[in-house]
C-alpha positions, 0 to 999 in steps of 0.5 A: 368117504370123502367127508372123512378124508377132509376131516383128517385133513383138518377141514370142518365138514357137514352132511345134511339129510333133507326131504319131506316127512316119511322120505327116509331121512332118519332111516338114512342117517341112523338106520334101524336095528341091524341095518345101520345108517350113515352116522354109525357107519361113519363113526365105525369107519373113523375108529377103524382108520385111527386104529390102522394109523401109526399112533406113535406119530399122531395122537387122536382125541375125539369128543361128541355132542348130540342135540336138537333144534326145535322151534328155534330152541336147543335141547341137549339129547345126552342129558338123562331126565330124572322125571319123564314129565320134566320139561326140557330147558333150552340151551343158549348159543354164544359166540366165541371171538376166536372159535365162533358159535357154540352151545353154552352148557351142552354135554360133550363126551370124550369117546375112545371107541365106536361102542362109546358112541353107540351108547350115547346115540341110543340115549339121544335117539330116545329123547328126540322130540317127536309128534304125530302128524297126518303125514307120519305117526312118528314124524320128527319135528326137530333138526338133530345135530350130531357132532364129532370133534377130532383133534390130531396131535402130531408129536415132533422134535426140533432141536431135541425139544418136543413141539406138538402140532394140533389139527382140529376138525368138526364132523357135523351130521344133521337130520333135518326136520320134514320139509312139507308145507303146513297145509299139506301136513294139516297142521294147526296150533302148536303144530302150525308153529312148528311148521313155520319155524321149520320152514324158516330154518330150512329157508335160511339154510338154503339162503346161506348155502346159495350166498356162500356159493355165489361168494365162492364164484365171484371171489368177493366177500358177501353178507351171509345171513347165518344168524337168521336161524339157530341151525345156520348160526351154529354151523357157521364154521362148517358150511 
């Protein structure tokens, strides 16, 4: 896929599933049973490509994380909960002066095969925050962000001395929360708060992409409102 091609070239990439609740976003991204979605297919394709490459020339290291953004708060989906009634503690976003935004305390797992990813995905999907709405009994009210960080190390020798060159890329696959308006979804109370948060987040995503597009066309540096939502802030280096 073009997304993987760019990742192997060292670029950060993003793929979003956007639409109303019930339109098939989660099915498209994750699939169901034997009918796999984009995320498992892409991960399997990634490891297939790696096994076909000359490992004597390039070493590959892969790490994965999986979290959700719910009401502008971040929850790790790869942490086992000892008690089913235990409240999830949100994580905080920090900004590294060189590497950019990151989630403090987020679980990052080293993966060496597609089966490793399958196991973690199974756990993460079980823990996604879902809530019933009139529009969909299992409507997902959070954005889920699945990230693979691939580091390629090319071993070279100059004047008989080893000189390693590293190339790091982030692959972000995002299943966005439903984009329906609050009145259509017949939401009140906490559900209404969710709807406002979701719409704000999606609006900011649109503003950021529009601003980046205009900046690219004009060739002039412009203000990009990354920090207006947690999602766009975290994806700052990949959009």
